[in-house]
C-alpha positions, -999 to 999 in steps of 0.1 A, spaced: 277 -244 -215 260 -235 -183 244 -269 -177 259 -306 -171 223 -322 -180 229 -351 -201 262 -355 -192 279 -386 -177 302 -380 -148 325 -406 -133 332 -397 -100 355 -415 -77 348 -414 -40 316 -400 -44 295 -419 -16 304 -387 9 324 -356 14 335 -336 -18 329 -364 -43 291 -366 -32 288 -328 -31 299 -328 -69 275 -354 -78 247 -339 -63 251 -303 -79 258 -324 -113 224 -341 -103 206 -308 -102 211 -301 -138 199 -333 -147 232 -354 -149 241 -389 -152 267 -398 -122 285 -428 -115 293 -432 -77 324 -452 -78 339 -460 -44 343 -487 -23 316 -484 6 289 -509 0 283 -517 35 278 -489 64 309 -478 82 307 -475 119 324 -441 119 314 -428 81 280 -421 70 271 -429 37 274 -461 10 272 -460 -27 238 -469 -27 227 -440 -4 246 -417 -27 230 -429 -55 194 -425 -42 201 -390 -30 218 -381 -64 182 -395 -81 163 -376 -55 180 -344 -66 173 -347 -102 199 -370 -118 205 -404 -130 229 -426 -111 248 -461 -112 263 -472 -79 301 -491 -85 320 -509 -60 353 -493 -72 387 -496 -51 409 -474 -74 437 -495 -65 424 -524 -85 423 -520 -121 397 -545 -130 374 -530 -107 380 -496 -128 374 -510 -161 341 -530 -148 328 -500 -137 338 -480 -170 322 -509 -191 290 -504 -170 292 -467 -173 295 -470 -211 267 -497 -212 240 -476 -190 245 -443 -203 265 -445 -235 299 -429 -230 316 -408 -202 319 -369 -205 337 -361 -173 360 -379 -149 367 -365 -113 393 -380 -93 383 -374 -59 388 -406 -43 418 -399 -18 438 -417 13 455 -393 39 480 -399 69 494 -366 85 524 -385 97 564 -380 93 585 -405 81 592 -427 110 554 -428 120 541 -437 86 539 -474 81 547 -485 46 513 -502 46 499 -464 48 525 -453 23 510 -478 -2 475 -471 7 480 -432 -1 502 -438 -32 478 -467 -46 445 -445 -40 459 -409 -47 486 -412 -73 480 -445 -91 442 -445 -87 441 -412 -104 465 -423 -132 444 -457 -133 410 -442 -135 423 -415 -161 439 -443 -183 406 -462 -185 384 -431 -192 403 -412 -216 396 -436 -245 354 -425 -241 368 -391 -233 379 -388 -268 344 -392 -280 328 -366 -255 316 -332 -270 333 -312 -238 356 -338 -221 369 -330 -187 391 -347 -161 393 -328 -126 418 -343 -98 410 -330 -65 446 -322 -56 465 -289 -46 486 -267 -65 521 -278 -71 548 -259 -49 582 -273 -44 587 -257 -9 601 -282 16 578 -265 41 547 -285 22 565 -322 28 585 -315 59 556 -326 82 540 -355 63 561 -365 32 545 -397 24 510 -377 22 524 -348 3 542 -369 -25 509 -389 -28 487 -358 -32 513 -338 -55 511 -370 -75 479 -367 -85 488 -327 -96 517 -340 -118 490 -360 -136 473 -328 -145 506 -311 -155 516 -340 -178 482 -350 -195 469 -316 -199 495 -312 -221 494 -348 -236 457 -346 -240 455 -309 -253 452 -319 -291 422 -344 -279 408 -311 -266 406 -331 -232 404 -306 -203 429 -319 -172 425 -295 -141 433 -294 -104 406 -284 -76 418 -273 -42 400 -256 -14 411 -221 3 397 -232 36 394 -266 56 366 -285 41 339 -301 66 344 -338 56 345 -372 79 381 -369 70 385 -339 89 360 -349 120 379 -379 123 415 -373 117 423 -334 118 409 -320 148 371 -329 150 344 -307 159 365 -277 165 379 -279 130 347 -287 115 333 -253 129 359 -233 115 355 -246 80 335 -245 48 309 -272 36 316 -295 5 292 -273 -14 319 -246 -25 338 -274 -40 309 -284 -59 300 -252 -71 335 -245 -84 338 -281 -97 306 -272 -118 316 -239 -128 348 -255 -141 332 -282 -155 308 -263 -175 336 -243 -194 348 -251 -227 374 -280 -224 395 -264 -253 398 -233 -232 403 -242 -199 430 -266 -193 465 -277 -173 451 -253 -143 456 -254 -104 424 -240 -93 410 -226 -62 376 -230 -49 370 -194 -39 390 -180 -67 368 -198 -92 337 -186 -80 349 -151 -78 357 -152 -113 319 -166 -120 308 -136 -103 305 -149 -65 312 -122 -37 292 -136 -7 306 -169 7 287 -166 40 263 -193 31 294 -223 27 306 -215 64 297 -242 85 295 -216 115 266 -192 109 279 -158 107 318 -166 107 337 -141 88 359 -154 59 390 -143 76 384 -169 108 379 -197 89 409 -222 88 429 -218 57 439 -251 37 475 -263 46 487 -265 14 480 -228 1 
């Protein structure tokens, strides 16, 4: 299968960044996309809402449903899933993209921020998976894709920001466990993570601003890698911690210059992602 035409994707955090890029790539195929995010009103610092994302998805050739979803609240997830099934008839793919970040040490991380990261990253991923699995079981080629890093239990990944690493690795642990749990149902569960920093609002506002963005790749590389994964047979690709560039190389891509935010920048000069 090389297309997502007619497939229904439930994507959390799809109002901007990587989630929206994955949505737009699927829309080019003619997919149905559920924008499950909490930004209904314009944010003063962050571009995009669920409604502007819906418009972009439809302009790209897909069908879209905008649902106000804060993944910390089970009732909002359940209502969005209910609306999805009523609108499109089922769910083929779940992309757990919604995430919260705070690169702070133990003493600098308020428990409110700790709870936010774990509530969105780990618990939100688990809750959305739980809500979608009964519908994925009925799909022809069902996938769950978590935007989370490879599991690596070395202290250097935890020491600078233990709370954030725990929360992101919680998403990855869902991949490890659910892939095996759902193998008999032929529901693929994989993770995808970027080789380099990706130019998102979080990078712009929290991780170094313009200088970091200039050394980044666009979210399109994650979207193309996600597309390559989600069009694979679910029974043949599960339990993997994929890296965007590696996925695309395996798909035959050799030139990655189009993804660089700074035209002409060499791949070797790009900022590597922290977790790799």
